[in-house]
All heavy atoms as a GROMACS GRO file, in nm:
protein
  618
    1MET      N    1  -0.622   2.123  -1.550
    1MET     CA    2  -0.675   2.242  -1.487
    1MET      C    3  -0.638   2.236  -1.340
    1MET      O    4  -0.664   2.140  -1.270
    1MET     CB    5  -0.826   2.244  -1.506
    1MET     CG    6  -0.891   2.362  -1.444
    1MET     SD    7  -1.065   2.358  -1.492
    1MET     CE    8  -1.119   2.496  -1.402
    2THR      N    9  -0.576   2.342  -1.289
    2THR     CA   10  -0.537   2.346  -1.148
    2THR      C   11  -0.638   2.427  -1.071
    2THR      O   12  -0.689   2.528  -1.117
    2THR     CB   13  -0.397   2.409  -1.131
    2THR    OG1   14  -0.402   2.541  -1.182
    2THR    CG2   15  -0.290   2.328  -1.202
    3GLY      N   16  -0.664   2.380  -0.947
    3GLY     CA   17  -0.758   2.451  -0.860
    3GLY      C   18  -0.688   2.564  -0.787
    3GLY      O   19  -0.566   2.569  -0.778
    4THR      N   20  -0.764   2.652  -0.736
    4THR     CA   21  -0.708   2.761  -0.659
    4THR      C   22  -0.707   2.721  -0.512
    4THR      O   23  -0.812   2.693  -0.457
    4THR     CB   24  -0.789   2.891  -0.678
    4THR    OG1   25  -0.797   2.919  -0.816
    4THR    CG2   26  -0.725   3.005  -0.604
    5GLY      N   27  -0.589   2.714  -0.452
    5GLY     CA   28  -0.577   2.677  -0.311
    5GLY      C   29  -0.610   2.793  -0.221
    5GLY      O   30  -0.651   2.901  -0.264
    6ALA      N   31  -0.592   2.772  -0.093
    6ALA     CA   32  -0.622   2.875   0.007
    6ALA      C   33  -0.528   2.994  -0.007
    6ALA      O   34  -0.559   3.103   0.035
    6ALA     CB   35  -0.614   2.817   0.147
    7THR      N   36  -0.412   2.972  -0.068
    7THR     CA   37  -0.316   3.081  -0.081
    7THR      C   38  -0.338   3.162  -0.208
    7THR      O   39  -0.279   3.266  -0.226
    7THR     CB   40  -0.172   3.027  -0.081
    7THR    OG1   41  -0.159   2.932  -0.187
    7THR    CG2   42  -0.140   2.960   0.052
    8GLY      N   43  -0.420   3.110  -0.300
    8GLY     CA   44  -0.448   3.183  -0.422
    8GLY      C   45  -0.336   3.174  -0.524
    8GLY      O   46  -0.329   3.254  -0.615
    9THR      N   47  -0.247   3.076  -0.513
    9THR     CA   48  -0.135   3.066  -0.604
    9THR      C   49  -0.168   2.986  -0.728
    9THR      O   50  -0.089   2.981  -0.821
    9THR     CB   51  -0.015   3.000  -0.535
    9THR    OG1   52  -0.054   2.869  -0.492
    9THR    CG2   53   0.033   3.083  -0.418
   10GLY      N   54  -0.283   2.919  -0.730
   10GLY     CA   55  -0.320   2.842  -0.846
   10GLY      C   56  -0.293   2.694  -0.830
   10GLY      O   57  -0.336   2.615  -0.911
   11THR      N   58  -0.220   2.655  -0.730
   11THR     CA   59  -0.196   2.513  -0.705
   11THR      C   60  -0.257   2.478  -0.571
   11THR      O   61  -0.240   2.549  -0.473
   11THR     CB   62  -0.045   2.480  -0.704
   11THR    OG1   63   0.017   2.564  -0.608
   11THR    CG2   64   0.016   2.500  -0.840
   12THR      N   65  -0.328   2.370  -0.568
   12THR     CA   66  -0.400   2.332  -0.447
   12THR      C   67  -0.305   2.289  -0.338
   12THR      O   68  -0.223   2.201  -0.358
   12THR     CB   69  -0.498   2.218  -0.477
   12THR    OG1   70  -0.584   2.259  -0.582
   12THR    CG2   71  -0.580   2.182  -0.355
   13GLY      N   72  -0.313   2.354  -0.222
   13GLY     CA   73  -0.239   2.311  -0.105
   13GLY      C   74  -0.094   2.353  -0.098
   13GLY      O   75  -0.023   2.310  -0.010
   14THR      N   76  -0.046   2.433  -0.188
   14THR     CA   77   0.093   2.478  -0.177
   14THR      C   78   0.097   2.629  -0.165
   14THR      O   79   0.012   2.700  -0.217
   14THR     CB   80   0.176   2.436  -0.300
   14THR    OG1   81   0.117   2.494  -0.416
   14THR    CG2   82   0.183   2.286  -0.314
   15GLY      N   83   0.195   2.677  -0.093
   15GLY     CA   84   0.212   2.820  -0.076
   15GLY      C   85   0.319   2.873  -0.170
   15GLY      O   86   0.352   2.812  -0.272
   16THR      N   87   0.377   2.984  -0.137
   16THR     CA   88   0.479   3.042  -0.221
   16THR      C   89   0.610   2.967  -0.215
   16THR      O   90   0.693   2.978  -0.303
   16THR     CB   91   0.504   3.190  -0.181
   16THR    OG1   92   0.539   3.192  -0.041
   16THR    CG2   93   0.379   3.272  -0.204
   17THR      N   94   0.630   2.886  -0.109
   17THR     CA   95   0.754   2.810  -0.097
   17THR      C   96   0.747   2.676  -0.169
   17THR      O   97   0.847   2.607  -0.180
   17THR     CB   98   0.786   2.783   0.052
   17THR    OG1   99   0.680   2.708   0.110
   17THR    CG2  100   0.804   2.914   0.127
   18GLY      N  101   0.629   2.635  -0.214
   18GLY     CA  102   0.615   2.508  -0.283
   18GLY      C  103   0.592   2.390  -0.190
   18GLY      O  104   0.576   2.279  -0.235
   19ARG      N  105   0.593   2.415  -0.060
   19ARG     CA  106   0.567   2.308   0.036
   19ARG      C  107   0.417   2.289   0.052
   19ARG      O  108   0.342   2.387   0.045
   19ARG     CB  109   0.630   2.338   0.171
   19ARG     CG  110   0.781   2.343   0.165
   19ARG     CD  111   0.840   2.359   0.300
   19ARG     NE  112   0.787   2.481   0.362
   19ARG     CZ  113   0.811   2.517   0.486
   19ARG    NH1  114   0.887   2.443   0.563
   19ARG    NH2  115   0.760   2.628   0.536
   20PRO      N  116   0.372   2.166   0.076
   20PRO     CA  117   0.228   2.146   0.096
   20PRO      C  118   0.181   2.212   0.225
   20PRO      O  119   0.253   2.216   0.324
   20PRO     CB  120   0.212   1.994   0.104
   20PRO     CG  121   0.347   1.941   0.132
   20PRO     CD  122   0.446   2.042   0.081
   21ARG      N  123   0.062   2.264   0.220
   21ARG     CA  124   0.004   2.330   0.338
   21ARG      C  125  -0.061   2.225   0.426
   21ARG      O  126  -0.137   2.140   0.379
   21ARG     CB  127  -0.100   2.432   0.293
   21ARG     CG  128  -0.157   2.509   0.406
   21ARG     CD  129  -0.247   2.615   0.355
   21ARG     NE  130  -0.311   2.675   0.471
   21ARG     CZ  131  -0.400   2.768   0.465
   21ARG    NH1  132  -0.438   2.812   0.348
   21ARG    NH2  133  -0.455   2.818   0.573
   22HIS      N  134  -0.035   2.232   0.556
   22HIS     CA  135  -0.090   2.136   0.650
   22HIS      C  136  -0.213   2.194   0.717
   22HIS      O  137  -0.218   2.312   0.749
   22HIS     CB  138   0.014   2.099   0.756
   22HIS     CG  139   0.133   2.030   0.699
   22HIS    ND1  140   0.131   1.899   0.660
   22HIS    CD2  141   0.257   2.076   0.670
   22HIS    CE1  142   0.249   1.865   0.613
   22HIS    NE2  143   0.326   1.972   0.617
   23ARG      N  144  -0.311   2.109   0.742
   23ARG     CA  145  -0.433   2.151   0.812
   23ARG      C  146  -0.404   2.164   0.962
   23ARG      O  147  -0.312   2.105   1.013
   23ARG     CB  148  -0.544   2.051   0.791
   23ARG     CG  149  -0.590   2.044   0.648
   23ARG     CD  150  -0.699   1.941   0.637
   23ARG     NE  151  -0.738   1.925   0.499
   23ARG     CZ  152  -0.856   1.961   0.452
   23ARG    NH1  153  -0.944   2.014   0.531
   23ARG    NH2  154  -0.885   1.944   0.326
   24PHE      N  155  -0.489   2.240   1.028
   24PHE     CA  156  -0.478   2.258   1.173
   24PHE      C  157  -0.509   2.126   1.242
   24PHE      O  158  -0.609   2.059   1.210
   24PHE     CB  159  -0.574   2.366   1.220
   24PHE     CG  160  -0.579   2.380   1.369
   24PHE    CD1  161  -0.471   2.431   1.438
   24PHE    CD2  162  -0.691   2.343   1.439
   24PHE    CE1  163  -0.474   2.444   1.575
   24PHE    CE2  164  -0.697   2.355   1.576
   24PHE     CZ  165  -0.588   2.406   1.644
   25ASP      N  166  -0.426   2.086   1.334
   25ASP     CA  167  -0.444   1.962   1.409
   25ASP      C  168  -0.473   1.998   1.555
   25ASP      O  169  -0.382   2.037   1.627
   25ASP     CB  170  -0.319   1.876   1.399
   25ASP     CG  171  -0.334   1.743   1.468
   25ASP    OD1  172  -0.449   1.702   1.495
   25ASP    OD2  173  -0.231   1.678   1.495
   26PRO      N  174  -0.598   1.987   1.601
   26PRO     CA  175  -0.630   2.027   1.737
   26PRO      C  176  -0.568   1.939   1.844
   26PRO      O  177  -0.559   1.978   1.959
   26PRO     CB  178  -0.783   2.019   1.744
   26PRO     CG  179  -0.824   1.936   1.630
   26PRO     CD  180  -0.717   1.945   1.526
   27ALA      N  181  -0.522   1.821   1.808
   27ALA     CA  182  -0.460   1.733   1.908
   27ALA      C  183  -0.327   1.791   1.957
   27ALA      O  184  -0.289   1.768   2.071
   27ALA     CB  185  -0.439   1.594   1.850
   28GLY      N  186  -0.258   1.866   1.875
   28GLY     CA  187  -0.131   1.926   1.916
   28GLY      C  188  -0.145   2.024   2.030
   28GLY      O  189  -0.079   2.008   2.134
   29PRO      N  190  -0.230   2.125   2.016
   29PRO     CA  191  -0.250   2.218   2.129
   29PRO      C  192  -0.308   2.151   2.252
   29PRO      O  193  -0.273   2.187   2.365
   29PRO     CB  194  -0.346   2.324   2.073
   29PRO     CG  195  -0.327   2.319   1.927
   29PRO     CD  196  -0.294   2.176   1.894
   30VAL      N  197  -0.398   2.055   2.234
   30VAL     CA  198  -0.456   1.985   2.350
   30VAL      C  199  -0.346   1.910   2.424
   30VAL      O  200  -0.338   1.914   2.548
   30VAL     CB  201  -0.570   1.889   2.305
   30VAL    CG1  202  -0.613   1.798   2.418
   30VAL    CG2  203  -0.687   1.969   2.253
   31THR      N  204  -0.260   1.842   2.350
   31THR     CA  205  -0.148   1.771   2.412
   31THR      C  206  -0.054   1.868   2.483
   31THR      O  207  -0.009   1.842   2.594
   31THR     CB  208  -0.070   1.691   2.306
   31THR    OG1  209  -0.161   1.606   2.236
   31THR    CG2  210   0.039   1.608   2.368
   32GLY      N  211  -0.024   1.980   2.418
   32GLY     CA  212   0.063   2.079   2.478
   32GLY      C  213   0.007   2.136   2.607
   32GLY      O  214   0.079   2.149   2.706
   33LEU      N  215  -0.122   2.168   2.606
   33LEU     CA  216  -0.185   2.220   2.728
   33LEU      C  217  -0.185   2.117   2.840
   33LEU      O  218  -0.162   2.150   2.956
   33LEU     CB  219  -0.328   2.265   2.699
   33LEU     CG  220  -0.342   2.396   2.623
   33LEU    CD1  221  -0.489   2.420   2.587
   33LEU    CD2  222  -0.288   2.511   2.704
   34PHE      N  223  -0.211   1.992   2.805
   34PHE     CA  224  -0.210   1.886   2.905
   34PHE      C  225  -0.074   1.876   2.971
   34PHE      O  226  -0.062   1.871   3.094
   34PHE     CB  227  -0.248   1.752   2.840
   34PHE     CG  228  -0.232   1.635   2.932
   34PHE    CD1  229  -0.318   1.617   3.038
   34PHE    CD2  230  -0.130   1.544   2.912
   34PHE    CE1  231  -0.303   1.509   3.124
   34PHE    CE2  232  -0.114   1.436   2.997
   34PHE     CZ  233  -0.200   1.418   3.103
   35PHE      N  234   0.033   1.876   2.891
   35PHE     CA  235   0.166   1.863   2.949
   35PHE      C  236   0.210   1.989   3.022
   35PHE      O  237   0.288   1.982   3.118
   35PHE     CB  238   0.268   1.821   2.843
   35PHE     CG  239   0.260   1.674   2.812
   35PHE    CD1  240   0.214   1.631   2.689
   35PHE    CD2  241   0.295   1.579   2.906
   35PHE    CE1  242   0.206   1.496   2.660
   35PHE    CE2  243   0.287   1.444   2.878
   35PHE     CZ  244   0.242   1.402   2.755
   36LEU      N  245   0.162   2.106   2.979
   36LEU     CA  246   0.192   2.229   3.054
   36LEU      C  247   0.127   2.227   3.191
   36LEU      O  248   0.189   2.266   3.291
   36LEU     CB  249   0.144   2.352   2.976
   36LEU     CG  250   0.237   2.402   2.867
   36LEU    CD1  251   0.170   2.516   2.790
   36LEU    CD2  252   0.368   2.449   2.925
   37VAL      N  253   0.002   2.181   3.198
   37VAL     CA  254  -0.065   2.170   3.328
   37VAL      C  255   0.006   2.068   3.416
   37VAL      O  256   0.029   2.092   3.536
   37VAL     CB  257  -0.214   2.134   3.309
   37VAL    CG1  258  -0.279   2.094   3.440
   37VAL    CG2  259  -0.288   2.250   3.246
   38LEU      N  260   0.044   1.957   3.357
   38LEU     CA  261   0.116   1.854   3.433
   38LEU      C  262   0.250   1.906   3.484
   38LEU      O  263   0.286   1.885   3.600
   38LEU     CB  264   0.136   1.731   3.344
   38LEU     CG  265   0.180   1.603   3.410
   38LEU    CD1  266   0.075   1.557   3.509
   38LEU    CD2  267   0.203   1.497   3.305
   39ALA      N  268   0.322   1.979   3.399
   39ALA     CA  269   0.449   2.038   3.441
   39ALA      C  270   0.427   2.142   3.551
   39ALA      O  271   0.508   2.152   3.644
   39ALA     CB  272   0.520   2.102   3.322
   40GLY      N  273   0.319   2.219   3.541
   40GLY     CA  274   0.288   2.317   3.644
   40GLY      C  275   0.260   2.251   3.778
   40GLY      O  276   0.302   2.302   3.883
   41LEU      N  277   0.193   2.136   3.775
   41LEU     CA  278   0.169   2.064   3.900
   41LEU      C  279   0.299   2.016   3.962
   41LEU      O  280   0.320   2.027   4.083
   41LEU     CB  281   0.075   1.945   3.875
   41LEU     CG  282  -0.070   1.980   3.847
   41LEU    CD1  283  -0.147   1.855   3.806
   41LEU    CD2  284  -0.133   2.044   3.968
   42PHE      N  285   0.387   1.962   3.880
   42PHE     CA  286   0.516   1.916   3.931
   42PHE      C  287   0.601   2.033   3.982
   42PHE      O  288   0.668   2.023   4.084
   42PHE     CB  289   0.593   1.839   3.824
   42PHE     CG  290   0.552   1.696   3.812
   42PHE    CD1  291   0.481   1.653   3.702
   42PHE    CD2  292   0.582   1.604   3.912
   42PHE    CE1  293   0.442   1.521   3.689
   42PHE    CE2  294   0.543   1.471   3.901
   42PHE     CZ  295   0.473   1.430   3.790
   43LEU      N  296   0.595   2.145   3.912
   43LEU     CA  297   0.670   2.264   3.955
   43LEU      C  298   0.615   2.318   4.087
   43LEU      O  299   0.692   2.352   4.177
   43LEU     CB  300   0.662   2.372   3.847
   43LEU     CG  301   0.737   2.502   3.875
   43LEU    CD1  302   0.887   2.475   3.884
   43LEU    CD2  303   0.708   2.604   3.769
   44ALA      N  304   0.483   2.323   4.099
   44ALA     CA  305   0.422   2.371   4.224
   44ALA      C  306   0.459   2.280   4.340
   44ALA      O  307   0.486   2.328   4.451
   44ALA     CB  308   0.270   2.379   4.208
   45GLU      N  309   0.463   2.151   4.314
   45GLU     CA  310   0.501   2.058   4.421
   45GLU      C  311   0.649   2.073   4.456
   45GLU      O  312   0.687   2.063   4.572
   45GLU     CB  313   0.471   1.915   4.378
   45GLU     CG  314   0.491   1.816   4.489
   45GLU     CD  315   0.438   1.678   4.453
   45GLU    OE1  316   0.331   1.669   4.391
   45GLU    OE2  317   0.506   1.580   4.487
   46GLY      N  318   0.730   2.097   4.356
   46GLY     CA  319   0.874   2.113   4.382
   46GLY      C  320   0.907   2.242   4.455
   46GLY      O  321   1.002   2.246   4.534
   47LEU      N  322   0.831   2.348   4.430
   47LEU     CA  323   0.858   2.476   4.494
   47LEU      C  324   0.797   2.487   4.634
   47LEU      O  325   0.841   2.569   4.712
   47LEU     CB  326   0.806   2.590   4.406
   47LEU     CG  327   0.879   2.610   4.273
   47LEU    CD1  328   0.812   2.719   4.192
   47LEU    CD2  329   1.026   2.640   4.295
   48SER      N  330   0.699   2.407   4.661
   48SER     CA  331   0.638   2.411   4.793
   48SER      C  332   0.682   2.291   4.875
   48SER      O  333   0.739   2.196   4.823
   48SER     CB  334   0.485   2.414   4.782
   48SER     OG  335   0.438   2.290   4.734
   49ASP      N  336   0.658   2.298   5.001
   49ASP     CA  337   0.694   2.186   5.089
   49ASP      C  338   0.580   2.085   5.101
   49ASP      O  339   0.596   1.984   5.168
   49ASP     CB  340   0.730   2.240   5.228
   49ASP     CG  341   0.859   2.320   5.225
   49ASP    OD1  342   0.941   2.295   5.135
   49ASP    OD2  343   0.876   2.407   5.312
   50GLU      N  344   0.469   2.113   5.038
   50GLU     CA  345   0.352   2.026   5.049
   50GLU      C  346   0.329   1.951   4.918
   50GLU      O  347   0.372   1.994   4.812
   50GLU     CB  348   0.228   2.110   5.079
   50GLU     CG  349   0.238   2.192   5.204
   50GLU     CD  350   0.117   2.283   5.218
   50GLU    OE1  351   0.025   2.274   5.136
   50GLU    OE2  352   0.117   2.365   5.310
   51ARG      N  353   0.256   1.843   4.928
   51ARG     CA  354   0.216   1.769   4.808
   51ARG      C  355   0.096   1.840   4.746
   51ARG      O  356   0.000   1.875   4.815
   51ARG     CB  357   0.175   1.628   4.843
   51ARG     CG  358   0.290   1.541   4.880
   51ARG     CD  359   0.267   1.404   4.821
   51ARG     NE  360   0.378   1.319   4.856
   51ARG     CZ  361   0.464   1.274   4.765
   51ARG    NH1  362   0.450   1.306   4.640
   51ARG    NH2  363   0.562   1.197   4.802
   52VAL      N  364   0.103   1.863   4.615
   52VAL     CA  365  -0.009   1.924   4.543
   52VAL      C  366  -0.112   1.816   4.511
   52VAL      O  367  -0.230   1.832   4.534
   52VAL     CB  368   0.040   1.994   4.414
   52VAL    CG1  369  -0.077   2.046   4.334
   52VAL    CG2  370   0.136   2.106   4.450
   53LEU      N  371  -0.064   1.705   4.457
   53LEU     CA  372  -0.150   1.590   4.430
   53LEU      C  373  -0.078   1.465   4.479
   53LEU      O  374   0.042   1.449   4.459
   53LEU     CB  375  -0.177   1.574   4.280
   53LEU     CG  376  -0.284   1.662   4.218
   53LEU    CD1  377  -0.293   1.637   4.069
   53LEU    CD2  378  -0.419   1.636   4.281
   54ALA      N  379  -0.152   1.379   4.540
   54ALA     CA  380  -0.094   1.253   4.586
   54ALA      C  381  -0.064   1.164   4.466
   54ALA      O  382  -0.129   1.175   4.362
   54ALA     CB  383  -0.194   1.182   4.679
   55PRO      N  384   0.036   1.078   4.477
   55PRO     CA  385   0.068   0.988   4.365
   55PRO      C  386  -0.049   0.899   4.325
   55PRO      O  387  -0.062   0.862   4.209
   55PRO     CB  388   0.184   0.904   4.419
   55PRO     CG  389   0.244   0.984   4.528
   55PRO     CD  390   0.133   1.066   4.586
   56GLU      N  391  -0.137   0.868   4.422
   56GLU     CA  392  -0.254   0.786   4.391
   56GLU      C  393  -0.353   0.861   4.301
   56GLU      O  394  -0.434   0.800   4.233
   56GLU     CB  395  -0.327   0.744   4.520
   56GLU     CG  396  -0.245   0.658   4.613
   56GLU     CD  397  -0.154   0.740   4.703
   56GLU    OE1  398  -0.181   0.860   4.724
   56GLU    OE2  399  -0.055   0.684   4.752
   57VAL      N  400  -0.346   0.992   4.304
   57VAL     CA  401  -0.433   1.074   4.219
   57VAL      C  402  -0.361   1.110   4.089
   57VAL      O  403  -0.423   1.115   3.983
   57VAL     CB  404  -0.477   1.202   4.294
   57VAL    CG1  405  -0.557   1.294   4.204
   57VAL    CG2  406  -0.554   1.166   4.419
   58MET      N  407  -0.230   1.132   4.097
   58MET     CA  408  -0.153   1.177   3.980
   58MET      C  409  -0.151   1.072   3.869
   58MET      O  410  -0.167   1.105   3.751
   58MET     CB  411  -0.010   1.211   4.021
   58MET     CG  412   0.075   1.265   3.908
   58MET     SD  413   0.021   1.425   3.851
   58MET     CE  414   0.092   1.528   3.973
   59ALA      N  415  -0.134   0.946   3.905
   59ALA     CA  416  -0.127   0.840   3.803
   59ALA      C  417  -0.256   0.831   3.720
   59ALA      O  418  -0.249   0.831   3.596
   59ALA     CB  419  -0.092   0.707   3.867
   60PRO      N  420  -0.374   0.825   3.783
   60PRO     CA  421  -0.496   0.822   3.701
   60PRO      C  422  -0.517   0.950   3.620
   60PRO      O  423  -0.567   0.945   3.508
   60PRO     CB  424  -0.609   0.805   3.803
   60PRO     CG  425  -0.546   0.747   3.922
   60PRO     CD  426  -0.406   0.799   3.924
   61VAL      N  427  -0.478   1.065   3.675
   61VAL     CA  428  -0.493   1.191   3.601
   61VAL      C  429  -0.409   1.186   3.474
   61VAL      O  430  -0.454   1.225   3.366
   61VAL     CB  431  -0.455   1.311   3.690
   61VAL    CG1  432  -0.436   1.437   3.608
   61VAL    CG2  433  -0.561   1.333   3.796
   62VAL      N  434  -0.286   1.138   3.486
   62VAL     CA  435  -0.198   1.129   3.368
   62VAL      C  436  -0.257   1.032   3.267
   62VAL      O  437  -0.263   1.061   3.147
   62VAL     CB  438  -0.055   1.087   3.411
   62VAL    CG1  439   0.029   1.052   3.290
   62VAL    CG2  440   0.010   1.197   3.491
   63LEU      N  441  -0.301   0.916   3.311
   63LEU     CA  442  -0.354   0.816   3.218
   63LEU      C  443  -0.484   0.861   3.153
   63LEU      O  444  -0.503   0.843   3.032
   63LEU     CB  445  -0.375   0.683   3.291
   63LEU     CG  446  -0.247   0.614   3.337
   63LEU    CD1  447  -0.280   0.489   3.416
   63LEU    CD2  448  -0.158   0.581   3.219
   64ILE      N  449  -0.572   0.924   3.229
   64ILE     CA  450  -0.698   0.975   3.172
   64ILE      C  451  -0.669   1.088   3.075
   64ILE      O  452  -0.728   1.096   2.967
   64ILE     CB  453  -0.794   1.019   3.284
   64ILE    CG1  454  -0.844   0.896   3.359
   64ILE    CG2  455  -0.911   1.100   3.228
   64ILE    CD1  456  -0.920   0.928   3.485
   65GLY      N  457  -0.577   1.176   3.110
   65GLY     CA  458  -0.541   1.286   3.020
   65GLY      C  459  -0.483   1.236   2.889
   65GLY      O  460  -0.518   1.284   2.781
   66LEU      N  461  -0.393   1.139   2.896
   66LEU     CA  462  -0.336   1.083   2.774
   66LEU      C  463  -0.443   1.010   2.692
   66LEU      O  464  -0.441   1.014   2.569
   66LEU     CB  465  -0.221   0.988   2.807
   66LEU     CG  466  -0.095   1.056   2.858
   66LEU    CD1  467   0.008   0.951   2.899
   66LEU    CD2  468  -0.037   1.148   2.753
   67GLY      N  469  -0.537   0.947   2.760
   67GLY     CA  470  -0.648   0.883   2.688
   67GLY      C  471  -0.734   0.984   2.615
   67GLY      O  472  -0.774   0.962   2.500
   68LEU      N  473  -0.763   1.096   2.680
   68LEU     CA  474  -0.842   1.201   2.614
   68LEU      C  475  -0.769   1.261   2.495
   68LEU      O  476  -0.830   1.288   2.391
   68LEU     CB  477  -0.878   1.311   2.715
   68LEU     CG  478  -0.979   1.272   2.823
   68LEU    CD1  479  -0.994   1.385   2.924
   68LEU    CD2  480  -1.113   1.237   2.760
   69VAL      N  481  -0.639   1.281   2.510
   69VAL     CA  482  -0.560   1.331   2.397
   69VAL      C  483  -0.564   1.231   2.282
   69VAL      O  484  -0.578   1.269   2.165
   69VAL     CB  485  -0.414   1.359   2.442
   69VAL    CG1  486  -0.323   1.378   2.324
   69VAL    CG2  487  -0.411   1.480   2.533
   70GLY      N  488  -0.554   1.103   2.312
   70GLY     CA  489  -0.563   1.001   2.209
   70GLY      C  490  -0.698   0.999   2.140
   70GLY      O  491  -0.706   0.982   2.018
   71ILE      N  492  -0.805   1.018   2.216
   71ILE     CA  493  -0.939   1.021   2.158
   71ILE      C  494  -0.953   1.141   2.064
   71ILE      O  495  -1.006   1.128   1.953
   71ILE     CB  496  -1.046   1.024   2.268
   71ILE    CG1  497  -1.052   0.887   2.337
   71ILE    CG2  498  -1.182   1.062   2.212
   71ILE    CD1  499  -1.136   0.886   2.462
   72VAL      N  500  -0.904   1.258   2.106
   72VAL     CA  501  -0.909   1.376   2.020
   72VAL      C  502  -0.831   1.351   1.892
   72VAL      O  503  -0.875   1.384   1.782
   72VAL     CB  504  -0.854   1.501   2.094
   72VAL    CG1  505  -0.830   1.616   1.999
   72VAL    CG2  506  -0.948   1.542   2.204
   73ARG      N  507  -0.716   1.287   1.904
   73ARG     CA  508  -0.633   1.257   1.788
   73ARG      C  509  -0.705   1.164   1.690
   73ARG      O  510  -0.705   1.188   1.569
   73ARG     CB  511  -0.502   1.194   1.836
   73ARG     CG  512  -0.406   1.162   1.732
   73ARG     CD  513  -0.340   1.287   1.686
   73ARG     NE  514  -0.234   1.250   1.595
   73ARG     CZ  515  -0.167   1.336   1.525
   73ARG    NH1  516  -0.192   1.464   1.539
   73ARG    NH2  517  -0.075   1.298   1.442
   74VAL      N  518  -0.767   1.059   1.741
   74VAL     CA  519  -0.837   0.963   1.656
   74VAL      C  520  -0.958   1.029   1.589
   74VAL      O  521  -0.981   1.009   1.469
   74VAL     CB  522  -0.878   0.839   1.738
   74VAL    CG1  523  -0.976   0.753   1.661
   74VAL    CG2  524  -0.756   0.758   1.775
   75LEU      N  525  -1.035   1.105   1.664
   75LEU     CA  526  -1.154   1.169   1.608
   75LEU      C  527  -1.118   1.271   1.500
   75LEU      O  528  -1.185   1.278   1.397
   75LEU     CB  529  -1.236   1.235   1.718
   75LEU     CG  530  -1.306   1.139   1.815
   75LEU    CD1  531  -1.375   1.218   1.925
   75LEU    CD2  532  -1.403   1.050   1.742
   76THR      N  533  -1.015   1.350   1.523
   76THR     CA  534  -0.980   1.450   1.422
   76THR      C  535  -0.919   1.383   1.299
   76THR      O  536  -0.940   1.429   1.187
   76THR     CB  537  -0.881   1.554   1.478
   76THR    OG1  538  -0.766   1.488   1.529
   76THR    CG2  539  -0.947   1.637   1.585
   77ARG      N  540  -0.846   1.276   1.317
   77ARG     CA  541  -0.788   1.207   1.202
   77ARG      C  542  -0.898   1.143   1.117
   77ARG      O  543  -0.896   1.153   0.994
   77ARG     CB  544  -0.689   1.099   1.247
   77ARG     CG  545  -0.626   1.027   1.130
   77ARG     CD  546  -0.522   0.930   1.175
   77ARG     NE  547  -0.408   1.005   1.226
   77ARG     CZ  548  -0.308   0.950   1.289
   77ARG    NH1  549  -0.306   0.821   1.313
   77ARG    NH2  550  -0.208   1.022   1.332
   78SER      N  551  -0.997   1.080   1.182
   78SER     CA  552  -1.104   1.016   1.104
   78SER      C  553  -1.191   1.123   1.036
   78SER      O  554  -1.236   1.104   0.924
   78SER     CB  555  -1.190   0.927   1.194
   78SER     OG  556  -1.259   1.003   1.289
   79ARG      N  557  -1.212   1.235   1.102
   79ARG     CA  558  -1.291   1.342   1.042
   79ARG      C  559  -1.218   1.401   0.922
   79ARG      O  560  -1.278   1.431   0.820
   79ARG     CB  561  -1.320   1.452   1.145
   79ARG     CG  562  -1.399   1.566   1.089
   79ARG     CD  563  -1.442   1.661   1.198
   79ARG     NE  564  -1.486   1.787   1.146
   79ARG     CZ  565  -1.607   1.811   1.099
   79ARG    NH1  566  -1.695   1.714   1.097
   79ARG    NH2  567  -1.641   1.929   1.055
   80ARG      N  568  -1.086   1.416   0.934
   80ARG     CA  569  -1.008   1.470   0.824
   80ARG      C  570  -1.012   1.378   0.702
   80ARG      O  571  -1.016   1.423   0.589
   80ARG     CB  572  -0.864   1.491   0.868
   80ARG     CG  573  -0.812   1.626   0.831
   80ARG     CD  574  -0.672   1.648   0.878
   80ARG     NE  575  -0.666   1.644   1.022
   80ARG     CZ  576  -0.566   1.592   1.090
   80ARG    NH1  577  -0.463   1.540   1.027
   80ARG    NH2  578  -0.565   1.591   1.221
   81ARG      N  579  -1.013   1.248   0.725
   81ARG     CA  580  -1.018   1.153   0.614
   81ARG      C  581  -1.154   1.157   0.544
   81ARG      O  582  -1.162   1.140   0.424
   81ARG     CB  583  -0.989   1.012   0.663
   81ARG     CG  584  -0.844   0.992   0.693
   81ARG     CD  585  -0.814   0.850   0.726
   81ARG     NE  586  -0.671   0.838   0.756
   81ARG     CZ  587  -0.620   0.740   0.826
   81ARG    NH1  588  -0.697   0.645   0.874
   81ARG    NH2  589  -0.491   0.735   0.848
   82HIS      N  590  -1.262   1.181   0.620
   82HIS     CA  591  -1.395   1.188   0.560
   82HIS      C  592  -1.414   1.316   0.481
   82HIS      O  593  -1.496   1.321   0.390
   82HIS     CB  594  -1.503   1.176   0.666
   82HIS     CG  595  -1.515   1.038   0.724
   82HIS    ND1  596  -1.541   0.928   0.649
   82HIS    CD2  597  -1.501   0.994   0.852
   82HIS    CE1  598  -1.545   0.820   0.725
   82HIS    NE2  599  -1.521   0.858   0.850
   83LEU      N  600  -1.342   1.422   0.514
   83LEU     CA  601  -1.358   1.550   0.445
   83LEU      C  602  -1.285   1.553   0.313
   83LEU      O  603  -1.310   1.638   0.230
   83LEU     CB  604  -1.308   1.664   0.534
   83LEU     CG  605  -1.394   1.693   0.657
   83LEU    CD1  606  -1.329   1.803   0.741
   83LEU    CD2  607  -1.535   1.733   0.618
   84ARG      N  608  -1.194   1.460   0.291
   84ARG     CA  609  -1.116   1.462   0.164
   84ARG      C  610  -1.197   1.415   0.049
   84ARG      O  611  -1.283   1.347   0.042
   84ARG     CB  612  -0.993   1.372   0.177
   84ARG     CG  613  -0.888   1.435   0.264
   84ARG     CD  614  -0.766   1.352   0.262
   84ARG     NE  615  -0.675   1.404   0.363
   84ARG     CZ  616  -0.562   1.349   0.391
   84ARG    NH1  617  -0.522   1.242   0.330
   84ARG    NH2  618  -0.484   1.400   0.483
   0.00000   0.00000   0.00000
């Protein structure tokens, strides 16, 4: 007996193309936004004659941001495993 997936095709997790359907991963957009903000800071500094953030501030911001992205990734992965 086959279950009805989200697409209603009769097979769980596959669409009309036969490929498995992937769940939304919030770590992807969070990582993308983090790097977009970081790129914006570098662009603003490159376009202006002034420093936007000092290197002493930029290094911890990058490391803390990557740590937060890693935490989001771990939490969503463990939650996804518990929901199965």
